[in-house]
N, C-alpha and C positions, 0 to 999 in steps of 0.2 A: 363533369358528367357528360356522357355522350348523349346526342339527340338523334331521334329517329323513330321507327315504328317496326312492328312485326305483324305478320298475318299467317294464320294456320291454313294451309292450302288443302290438307287432307281432311276428310270428314272426322269431326272431333268425337263423335259418339261411337266410332268403330275402331277396334284395334287393327293393325296391319303389320306387315313385315317391316316397313319403314314409314315414317311420317315426313311431311314436308312443311317447313316453317320458313317463310320468306322474311328476311331481315334487311332493313334499310337503316344504316347507322353511319354517322359521320366519323366515328372513331372505333372500329371493331376491336382494336387492341385494348381499349379501355375496358372491354368486356372479357378480356382474356382470349380473344379470338384472333389468331394470326391471319393476316391478309392472304387471300387465295387469288391468283391471277384469273382474269376473265376466261371463261370456258374451260377452266381446269378444276379437277377434283382433288381433294386432299382430306386425309383423315385428321380429325381434330377432337380435342376434349371440349365438350359442350357445357360450359359453365360449371364444370365439376359434377354434372348430373348424369352424363352419358358420354359414351365414346361413339362418335358418328362420322358421317361424311359431309363435307361442305363443298358446294359448287359456287365458284366465283362468277357473278353476273356483271359486276362493274366494281369500281373502287369502293363504293359505299353500299353495294347490294350483294348479298349472298343467300344461297339456299341451304338451310340447315336440314340435314336428313338424319335424325336420331332413330332409334328403334321405335316401332310404331305403337307401343302400348299407350293406352289412353292416359294413364297416370303420369308417365314420363313426359308426355307432350304438355300436360297441364303444368307440371313442375317447371319445365323450361320456359313456358309462357309466363308463369308467375315470376320467375327469376328475372326475366327480361323486363317485365313491368316494374319490378322493384328497383331496377337500375335505370329507370327513366326512359325505357323503350316500350311504350304502351302497345297493346294489341289493337289492330284495326279490323273492323268487321268488313270494310270494303277497301279496295286498293285501286290505285290509278296506275296501270302499267306504263303510261306515257312518262311517268317519273323515272321509270327504269330504262325505258327504250325511247328516249326523245327523238331518235332518228327515224322512228316509224312514221309512215305516211298518214296514219290516222289511228284512232282508238282501237279498231278491230285488228289492225296489223300488230299493234303493240300487244294485244291479248294473245294473238297467234304466236308471237315471239316468246311470250311468257309460257304459253302452253307447251311449246317445243322444248323449252328448257327444263320443265318439270315433269313431262310425260314419262311414264315408266316403260312404255312399249315402243320398240323400233317401228312397229306397224302404224304408229300414230303420225309419223312424219308426212307421208304422202297425203293422207286425208286432211290434215291440218293445213298444209300448203294449198291443196285443191279448194277447200272451203273458204280459205282466206281470199283466194283468187275469185271465187264465185261472188262473194260479198263485194269485192272491188268491181267486178264486171257489172254488178247491179247498181253501181254508183253509191254503195253504202259503205261508209268508212267510220261512222260513229254509232255507238250502241243505241242511242235514242232513236235513230232512224231504223235500225234493225228490228226494234220491238214491234214495228208495224208489219213485219214479214211473218208469214206462216212458219211455225216451228216444225222441224223435221220430226216425223213419227218415230224415228230411231234415235232421238236425242240421248236418252239414258243409256242406250246400247253403245253409242259412239263414245260416250263419256268413259267407258271402260278402257279406252285406249290411253286415257290420261291417268286415271286412277286404277290401279290393279284390282280386278275382280277377285273374289275369294272362291277357291275350289276346295271342297272338303272331301277327303277320301275316308269312307266309313265302311265297316264290315266286321265280321267276327275276328277274334284274335287269331293271329298267325295265318292270314290268308294271302300275304305277300304285298301289303300296302307299302310297307317301308322299303322293300326291295324295288318296288315300282318307282317310288320317289327318288331313291338313290340313283336309279338308272337314268331318270329324266334329267337330274341335276349333274350327273357325271362324277359325283363324289358322295361319300357317306355323310348324310345329314340326319339320318334316322337309324336307330338301332335295329339290327337284324339278327334274329336267332330263331331256332326251332322250338322256342318255349312260348306258350301262349301268355300274352300279357307283357311281353318284353318292352314294348313302347308304352311308357307311362305318361308322357306329356303330349300335348297337342303341338306338334312341330309345325311352325308357320314359316315358310321360306319363299322368296321370290323364285319363280321358275319361268323361263322363256319357252313358250310353246309356239314355235314357228313365227316369232315376232310379236306375239301377244304375251306380255309378262303378267302372270297371275300370282296371287298369294296362295300357296298350296298348304293346306292344313292336313297333316297326317294324324288322324285321331287315334287314340289308343284302341286296341281291339275291344269290341263290345261283346260281352257274353253275359250269361246269367250272373256271374260273380260280381259284376259291377253294379248290380241292381240297387244296392243300398249305399254306394259310395258317393262322395261329393263329385267325383268325376262325371257321374251320370248327369247331374244338373249342368255342369260345364258343357258337356257334349250337346245337350239340348239347346243351350244358348248359341253354341257354335253353328249348329245346323240351321238355326233360325236366321242367322246372318249370312248364310252362304248364297253365292250367286249361281253355283252349280254343285251338284252332289255326284260323287263317284261311289256307287254302291259296289264294293269289291266282293266277288264271290269266287271261291276256288273250286277246282274240279271235284273235290270231295264233299261239298256242301249241298246236300239234297234239299234242305229247307230254304235257305237263302232269304229269310225274312228278317227285316229289322224289327227290333222291339217296338211295340205300338207307340210308346211315348216318344221314341226317336222319329218314327214315321210321321206322327202328328205334328212334330216341331218343324218339319219342312214346309215352307210356304208353297201354296198351290202353284204359283207361277215359276217356281224354281225348277229348272230342268234336272233330271236324274238320268245318269248314264250307268247302265249295269255292265260292269267290267268283269269278264271272266279271267281271273288270274291263274297262273300256273297251268296254262292250257297245254303245256308240253307233257303233263303227266296223265292226261286223260280228257275225255269229253265232259262238258259241264251238263249236269242233269236238269238244269233249268235254263230258260231262254236268257241270253245275254246280248248286249248291243255290240260288243267288241271283245275279242279274245286276245290276251297278251301272255307272253312268257318271257322270263328274264334269264333263265338258266342256260343249259347247254344248247337249247334250240330257241334262241330269242326271236320274237316276232310280235307284230301287232302294235308296236309302240308308235310308229309313224301314223297309223290309222287312228289310234287313240288321240294323239296330239291334234290331228286335223279335226277330229270330231269335237273335242273340247273347244278349240278355237272357233269353229263355225257355229257352235251352239251359243257361245258368249257374244261373238261379233259376227253374225251371219253375213255372207257375201252380199245379200240384197241390201243390208244396212250400209255397207261400204259403197255400193253402187247407186244409192238413192241420190237423186239430183236436188232434193230439198236442202237448203242451207242449214248447216249445223251451228248452233250457238255454243261453241266450245268454251266460251268464257264463263258460262253459267256455273259449271262445276268447279271453277277456280275462285268463286266469290263475286263474280261480276253479276250485273242485273240479268234476271231470267228473261 
């Protein structure tokens, strides 16, 4: 039987596009996992439970990236435990990166390997340098230093924040998502209610990768369906809401139950879709069009990115405890 451990690096209580499970094992092949060269990605069957991506970190360490549903993560974790690879609540990155000059640099290397956003690279390297310049190389010493007021904001560079697009049926939410991704990931039709599922996909918004959830069109017909309860739960977990309004929507109000589900601190951007077919009768924050006269996409991307990770958070000189969101000491 193989020996080792695994740790769940993504929040276990929230679903996402992908999850991250760090696996340290002396014989991955005994688990049915073919070796993956260091710094290489490969598609693998994950214990017969999911088809995911694996990143090789060393001969005995790999990062498993299954689909991010809470249930599948629990099943993979349980299967690993049953095969003698128990879950660890805390990890020591120096076991993975013994070449690091200290504990903080090891955490930085781990964060770089698991971060979802290209935008994370420069801030992680910069903050690692700041800790080093302060003479701080161990977590215990860092705990005496004031925490950055932007801690949770910067953590979004490592773990993808959730953006939820909501609005009435057939207002162009799916077309907007397909345009951003560059391929069809959501159904598009001129029939209200075409999108039946909450499509969650990773989308790169100018270097910040988000989990984009395209909710089914919300109208009066959904009032008694199970989908309405799911929609409320999805909105409650969102890091940012896109309220999509087309040029023909004179009311542009969310159902009271949906509105009340949005946390007070969650930013809401009112997006005027289909701006090429007319003026929007209600105020919007940005106007976009996808059809014959496309426009507004670049502005929308910048607006979402800057609301989730504002420039002042990136410019803040206070050191960032980037290891805390990966299971390290707060």
